[in-house]
C-alpha positions as CSV (number, residue, x, y, z in Angstrom):
1,M,94.8,80.6,90.7
2,T,96.5,83.2,92.8
3,D,94.8,84.9,95.6
4,R,94.8,88.2,93.7
5,S,92.9,86.6,90.8
6,F,90.6,84.8,93.3
7,R,89.8,88.1,94.9
8,F,89.2,89.8,91.6
9,L,87.0,87.1,90.2
10,A,85.0,86.8,93.5
11,S,84.4,90.6,93.5
12,A,83.6,90.9,89.9
13,A,80.8,88.4,90.0
14,A,79.4,89.6,93.3
15,F,77.2,92.1,91.5
16,C,75.2,89.2,90.0
17,A,74.0,88.4,93.6
18,A,73.0,92.0,94.3
19,F,70.1,92.1,91.9
20,A,68.6,89.0,93.3
21,A,68.4,90.6,96.8
22,M,67.1,94.0,95.6
23,S,63.4,93.0,95.4
24,S,63.3,92.5,99.1
25,L,64.4,96.1,99.9
26,P,62.5,99.3,100.1
27,A,63.0,101.2,96.9
28,Q,64.7,104.1,98.8
29,A,67.3,101.7,100.2
30,Q,68.3,99.8,97.0
31,G,71.7,100.1,95.6
32,S,74.7,102.2,96.8
33,T,73.6,105.5,95.6
34,S,71.2,107.4,97.8
35,T,68.2,109.2,96.2
36,V,66.2,111.2,98.8
37,R,62.7,111.0,97.6
38,P,59.9,113.4,98.4
39,G,58.8,113.1,102.1
40,D,62.1,111.5,103.1
41,Q,64.7,113.0,105.3
42,I,68.4,113.4,105.1
43,A,70.2,111.7,107.9
44,A,73.7,112.7,107.0
45,V,75.7,114.4,104.3
46,V,78.9,112.5,103.4
47,N,81.4,114.1,101.1
48,S,79.3,114.6,97.9
49,D,76.6,112.2,98.8
50,V,73.8,111.8,101.3
51,V,72.3,109.1,103.6
52,A,68.6,109.0,103.5
53,A,66.6,108.5,106.8
54,S,64.7,105.6,105.0
55,E,68.0,103.8,104.5
56,V,68.9,104.1,108.2
57,L,65.5,102.6,109.1
58,G,66.1,99.7,106.7
59,R,69.6,99.0,108.2
60,I,68.1,99.1,111.7
61,A,65.7,96.4,110.8
62,Q,68.5,94.3,109.4
63,L,70.7,94.8,112.5
64,R,67.8,94.0,114.8
65,E,67.2,90.8,113.0
66,E,70.8,89.8,113.1
67,S,71.1,90.6,116.8
68,R,67.9,88.6,117.5
69,R,69.5,85.5,115.7
70,R,72.5,85.9,118.1
71,G,70.2,86.1,121.2
72,E,71.2,89.7,121.8
73,V,68.9,92.7,122.5
74,L,70.1,96.0,121.5
75,E,68.5,99.4,122.4
76,L,67.0,101.4,119.6
77,E,69.5,104.2,120.0
78,E,72.4,101.7,119.7
79,L,71.0,100.2,116.6
80,R,70.5,103.7,115.2
81,K,74.2,104.6,115.8
82,Q,75.4,101.3,114.2
83,A,73.1,101.6,111.2
84,L,74.0,105.2,110.5
85,E,77.8,104.7,110.9
86,A,77.6,101.7,108.6
87,L,75.9,103.6,106.0
88,I,78.3,106.6,106.4
89,V,81.3,104.3,105.8
90,D,79.6,102.8,102.7
91,R,79.2,106.4,101.3
92,V,82.8,107.3,102.2
93,L,84.1,104.3,100.3
94,I,81.9,105.0,97.3
95,T,82.6,108.7,97.1
96,N,86.4,108.0,97.4
97,A,86.2,105.5,94.6
98,R,84.3,108.0,92.4
99,E,87.0,110.6,93.1
100,S,89.9,108.3,92.6
101,G,90.1,108.7,88.8
102,A,89.4,104.9,88.3
103,K,87.2,104.2,85.4
104,V,84.8,101.5,84.4
105,D,84.3,101.3,80.7
106,E,80.8,101.1,79.3
107,P,81.4,97.7,77.5
108,E,82.7,96.3,80.8
109,L,79.6,97.5,82.6
110,D,77.4,96.2,79.9
111,R,78.9,92.7,80.5
112,V,78.3,92.9,84.2
113,V,74.6,93.9,83.7
114,A,74.2,91.2,81.1
115,N,75.7,88.6,83.6
116,I,73.3,89.7,86.2
117,A,70.3,89.2,83.8
118,A,71.7,85.8,82.7
119,Q,72.2,84.5,86.3
120,N,68.7,85.5,87.1
121,K,67.5,83.8,83.9
122,L,66.2,87.0,82.5
123,T,66.5,88.8,79.1
124,M,67.6,92.4,79.2
125,E,64.1,93.5,78.6
126,Q,62.8,91.3,81.5
127,L,65.5,92.8,83.7
128,R,64.3,96.3,83.0
129,E,60.8,95.2,83.8
130,R,61.8,93.6,87.0
131,L,63.7,96.7,88.1
132,K,60.8,98.9,87.2
133,A,58.4,96.7,89.2
134,D,60.7,96.9,92.2
135,G,60.8,100.7,92.0
136,M,64.3,100.9,90.6
137,D,65.2,103.0,87.5
138,Y,67.4,101.1,85.1
139,R,70.0,104.0,84.7
140,R,70.3,104.2,88.5
141,F,70.8,100.4,88.8
142,R,73.7,100.7,86.3
143,D,75.2,103.6,88.2
144,N,75.0,101.4,91.4
145,M,76.9,98.6,89.6
146,R,79.5,101.1,88.4
147,D,80.0,102.4,91.9
148,Q,80.4,98.9,93.3
149,M,82.9,98.0,90.6
150,L,84.9,101.2,91.2
151,M,84.9,100.7,94.9
152,E,86.2,97.2,94.7
153,R,88.9,98.2,92.2
154,V,90.1,101.1,94.3
155,R,90.0,99.1,97.5
156,E,92.1,96.4,96.1
157,S,94.7,98.9,94.7
158,E,94.9,101.0,97.8
159,V,95.0,98.2,100.4
160,Q,97.7,96.4,98.4
161,K,99.8,99.5,98.3
162,R,99.7,99.7,102.1
163,I,101.1,96.3,102.7
164,K,104.9,96.1,102.8
165,I,106.8,92.8,103.1
166,S,110.5,93.0,103.9
167,D,113.1,90.4,102.9
168,A,113.7,89.8,106.6
169,E,110.0,88.9,107.1
170,I,110.2,86.4,104.2
171,D,113.5,84.9,105.6
172,K,111.7,84.4,109.0
173,Y,108.6,83.0,107.5
174,L,110.6,80.4,105.5
175,L,112.6,79.5,108.6
176,D,109.4,79.0,110.6
177,Q,108.0,76.8,107.8
178,L,111.1,74.7,107.8
179,E,111.0,74.2,111.6
180,K,107.3,73.4,111.4
181,A,107.8,70.9,108.6
182,N,110.5,69.1,110.6
183,K,108.0,68.6,113.4
184,N,105.2,67.6,111.1
185,P,105.7,64.2,109.3
186,Q,103.1,62.8,106.9
187,L,101.0,59.9,108.4
188,N,98.6,57.4,107.0
189,I,96.7,55.9,109.7
190,G,94.3,52.9,109.5
191,Q,91.4,53.0,112.0
192,V,88.6,50.6,113.2
193,L,86.2,52.8,115.3
194,I,83.7,51.2,117.5
195,S,81.6,54.1,118.5
196,V,80.0,54.7,122.0
197,P,76.8,56.7,122.2
198,E,77.0,59.7,124.4
199,G,75.6,59.0,127.8
200,A,75.9,55.2,127.4
201,G,75.6,53.0,130.4
202,E,78.4,50.8,131.8
203,S,77.0,47.7,130.1
204,V,76.9,49.4,126.6
205,V,80.5,50.7,127.1
206,A,81.7,47.2,128.1
207,E,80.0,45.6,125.2
208,R,81.6,48.2,122.7
209,Q,85.0,47.8,124.3
210,A,84.8,44.0,123.9
211,R,83.9,44.4,120.3
212,A,87.0,46.6,119.8
213,E,89.2,44.2,121.7
214,G,87.8,41.4,119.5
215,A,88.6,43.3,116.3
216,L,92.2,43.9,117.6
217,A,92.6,40.2,118.4
218,R,91.5,39.2,114.9
219,I,94.0,41.5,113.3
220,K,96.9,40.3,115.6
221,A,95.9,36.8,114.6
222,G,96.6,37.6,111.0
223,E,93.3,38.9,109.5
224,D,93.6,41.7,107.0
225,F,93.1,45.1,108.7
226,A,91.1,46.5,105.9
227,K,88.7,43.5,105.9
228,V,88.1,43.9,109.7
229,A,87.6,47.7,109.2
230,K,85.0,47.2,106.4
231,E,83.1,44.8,108.6
232,L,83.1,46.5,111.9
233,S,84.3,50.2,111.7
234,E,81.7,52.8,112.3
235,D,83.1,55.9,110.7
236,S,83.3,57.5,107.2
237,F,86.5,55.6,106.4
238,R,85.0,52.2,106.7
239,E,84.6,51.7,102.9
240,K,88.2,52.5,102.4
241,G,89.3,49.8,104.8
242,G,89.7,52.3,107.6
243,E,92.5,54.1,105.8
244,I,92.4,57.9,106.6
245,G,94.9,58.7,103.9
246,L,98.3,60.4,103.9
247,R,98.1,63.7,105.8
248,L,100.4,66.1,107.7
249,A,100.3,65.3,111.3
250,E,99.1,68.8,112.1
251,R,95.9,68.0,110.1
252,L,95.1,65.0,112.1
253,P,93.5,64.8,115.6
254,D,96.1,64.9,118.3
255,L,94.6,61.7,119.8
256,L,95.4,59.8,116.6
257,V,98.9,61.2,116.2
258,D,99.7,60.4,119.8
259,G,98.0,57.0,119.4
260,V,100.6,55.9,116.8
261,K,103.6,57.6,118.2
262,G,106.6,55.4,118.2
263,L,105.2,53.0,115.7
264,K,106.9,52.2,112.5
265,S,105.2,52.0,109.1
266,G,103.0,48.9,108.9
267,E,102.9,48.4,112.7
268,L,99.7,47.9,114.7
269,R,99.0,49.6,118.0
270,P,99.1,46.9,120.6
271,T,96.2,48.2,122.7
272,V,92.8,49.7,122.0
273,L,92.6,53.5,122.4
274,R,89.7,55.1,124.2
275,S,88.3,58.5,123.1
276,P,85.0,60.4,123.6
277,S,84.0,59.0,120.3
278,G,84.5,55.3,121.3
279,F,87.2,52.7,121.0
280,H,89.9,52.9,118.3
281,V,92.0,50.1,116.8
282,L,94.9,51.8,115.1
283,K,97.5,50.9,112.5
284,L,100.3,53.1,111.2
285,I,100.1,52.3,107.4
286,E,102.7,54.7,106.4
287,R,105.0,57.4,107.9
288,Q,106.8,59.8,105.4
289,A,109.4,62.2,106.3
290,P,108.5,65.9,106.1
291,L,108.7,67.7,102.8
292,A,112.1,69.0,101.8
293,I,112.5,72.8,101.9
294,N,112.1,73.0,98.1
295,Q,108.9,70.9,98.2
296,V,105.3,72.1,98.6
297,T,102.0,70.4,98.7
298,Q,99.6,71.7,96.0
299,T,95.9,71.2,96.2
300,R,93.3,71.3,93.5
301,S,89.9,72.2,95.0
302,R,86.6,73.5,93.9
303,H,84.0,75.6,95.7
304,V,80.6,77.3,95.7
305,L,80.8,80.8,96.8
306,L,77.8,82.9,98.1
307,R,78.6,86.5,98.6
308,T,77.1,88.0,101.8
309,S,75.4,91.5,101.9
310,P,72.9,93.3,104.1
311,Q,70.2,91.3,102.2
312,L,72.0,87.9,102.3
313,T,73.5,87.3,105.8
314,A,76.2,84.8,106.5
315,E,73.8,82.6,108.4
316,V,71.3,82.4,105.5
317,A,74.2,81.8,103.0
318,A,75.5,79.0,105.2
319,Q,72.1,77.3,105.3
320,R,71.8,77.4,101.6
321,L,75.3,75.9,101.2
322,M,74.5,73.1,103.8
323,E,71.4,72.3,101.7
324,F,73.6,72.1,98.6
325,K,75.9,69.7,100.5
326,R,73.0,67.5,101.4
327,Q,71.9,67.3,97.8
328,I,75.4,66.4,96.6
329,E,75.9,63.7,99.3
330,S,72.6,62.2,98.6
331,G,73.3,62.0,94.9
332,K,70.5,64.3,93.9
333,A,72.9,66.9,92.5
334,K,76.5,67.1,91.3
335,F,78.9,69.6,92.9
336,E,80.0,71.0,89.5
337,D,76.4,71.7,88.5
338,I,75.6,73.4,91.7
339,A,78.7,75.5,91.4
340,R,77.8,76.5,87.8
341,D,74.3,77.6,88.8
342,N,75.0,79.3,92.1
343,S,78.7,80.2,92.7
344,E,79.2,83.9,92.6
345,D,82.8,84.1,91.3
346,G,84.7,83.5,88.1
347,S,85.1,79.7,88.8
348,A,81.4,79.0,88.3
349,S,81.8,78.3,84.5
350,A,84.4,75.7,85.4
351,G,82.1,74.0,88.0
352,G,83.9,75.8,90.8
353,D,87.3,74.4,89.9
354,L,90.0,76.6,91.3
355,G,93.0,74.7,89.7
356,W,96.2,73.6,91.3
357,V,97.2,76.1,94.2
358,G,100.1,76.1,96.5
359,P,100.3,77.4,100.2
360,G,99.6,81.1,100.8
361,N,97.5,81.8,97.7
362,F,94.0,81.8,99.2
363,V,92.7,83.7,102.2
364,P,93.7,82.0,105.4
365,E,90.1,80.9,106.4
366,F,89.7,79.2,103.0
367,E,93.2,77.6,103.0
368,E,92.9,76.3,106.5
369,A,89.5,74.6,105.9
370,M,90.8,73.2,102.5
371,N,93.9,71.8,104.1
372,A,91.9,70.0,106.7
373,L,89.8,68.0,104.2
374,P,90.6,64.5,102.9
375,L,90.5,63.8,99.2
376,Q,87.0,64.2,97.9
377,G,85.9,65.5,101.3
378,M,83.5,68.5,101.6
379,S,83.7,71.3,104.1
380,G,81.0,72.8,106.2
381,A,80.1,76.5,105.5
382,V,83.4,78.4,105.6
383,Q,83.3,82.2,105.9
384,S,85.9,84.5,104.5
385,R,85.9,88.2,103.4
386,F,84.5,87.1,100.0
387,G,81.5,85.5,101.5
388,V,80.7,81.9,102.5
389,H,82.2,78.9,100.7
390,L,81.4,75.2,100.3
391,I,84.7,73.5,99.5
392,Q,85.7,70.1,98.1
393,V,89.3,68.9,97.6
394,L,89.8,67.0,94.4
395,E,93.6,66.2,94.3
396,R,96.8,66.8,96.0
397,R,100.4,66.5,94.9
398,V,103.9,67.4,96.0
399,V,106.0,69.6,93.7
400,E,109.4,71.0,93.8
401,V,109.8,74.9,93.6
402,D,112.9,77.0,93.1
403,V,114.1,79.6,95.5
404,K,112.3,82.5,93.7
405,Q,109.0,80.6,93.8
406,Q,109.4,79.9,97.5
407,R,110.0,83.5,98.3
408,E,107.0,84.6,96.2
409,Q,104.8,82.1,97.9
410,A,106.1,83.4,101.3
411,R,105.3,87.0,100.2
412,S,101.8,86.0,99.2
413,A,101.2,84.3,102.5
414,L,102.5,87.2,104.4
415,R,100.4,89.7,102.4
416,E,97.3,87.7,103.1
417,Q,98.0,87.8,106.9
418,K,98.3,91.5,106.8
419,Y,95.4,92.2,104.5
420,E,92.6,92.7,107.0
421,E,94.5,94.9,109.2
422,A,95.6,97.0,106.3
423,Y,92.0,97.2,105.0
424,Q,90.6,98.3,108.3
425,D,93.3,101.0,108.7
426,W,92.5,102.3,105.2
427,V,88.8,102.6,106.0
428,K,89.6,104.3,109.3
429,D,91.8,106.9,107.4
430,L,89.1,107.6,104.8
431,R,86.5,108.0,107.5
432,A,88.7,110.3,109.5
433,K,89.3,112.6,106.4
434,A,85.7,112.6,105.1
435,F,83.3,115.5,105.4
436,V,80.4,114.2,107.4
437,E,77.5,116.5,108.5
438,M,74.9,115.0,110.7
439,R,71.3,116.1,110.3
440,E,68.4,116.1,112.6
441,W,65.7,113.6,111.7
442,N,63.0,111.7,113.3
443,L,62.7,107.9,113.7
């Protein structure tokens, strides 16, 4: 899956999460289209739309809660400015999308609304009733969904048009990657870790060191490294005989890489290595030369994506994902089932499976976290511009690519590096050109 399709699928399904959060909002603040109700005030006129004062109050409450979680205290006036500006930018993006000429066909909108109902385990009639109970008109709900779809579609098109990648940039990127690869062999390290508790006294440290020295002596005397690791090691690789698995040196802790420096494949480090975690007995199981210039490592991974919003903060999304991870690790649930039921992107129906992907095809935050994982390993909560992810690596393989594929992968990687800056510049330009009239209103 390319990053472009990843971005499209993630955004297309984001609306399924919007409904679930709506019932927690005041009716005046729901959705993307402002409706100033009787007794409400207009805080600002933005192009052909307005921002209602009730919306600003709702956003202030959200910002205050977010700042409280961060341990910050913001003055009411500062909160008001931040809330109003955020809502103005929302309106600028929405009105721009409406005026762009982009269209959302009725059948396409019907499918999105039907998906929202299905993901919330509601029939269409039950969806209408839920909206009515929450003070939301069904037609207005559909209009809000249309606005969001338009905005996402226009954003993708306009931002991509701003990103220019020259042949010289691609040449430099490929040269940098080659130099990096030459300094980055693949290592498979075996480890017996005897941990030392934080703040342990001298007697405990001495006892743990003696245990590690004893393990090293047994291996030197001819005992199988894997057997000793399974018996004594105190880390997650114990059941694999201490074998960490073949990884690029840059994806391993510097302490381990330096610890096996100078060793040949199959050699044991002659001394115990001390670290903040404890005492390590190390063996270099295998050292492979860097990949050739025409080779890349592809990864097959899966994920659960929760899209963030003013109603679902990154912090809350991360907490939900960590609960999912605990359920999976304890055997109470399967990753693929949780992804099908909860992931808010197009991979949900496949259990979160993203297929085989090479370098540069995912957003940098996602790719960096994915690359750091061992096979079958699960990440913590990883935040990207799509939301918050829980990632698991299923397989890896090395494949050969031709020159054209190399350059396309480089172009994709460079576009991703430039995306966020291009997006922010686009938003600033739209904001500067927008008609904005501030109105007097009382908090």
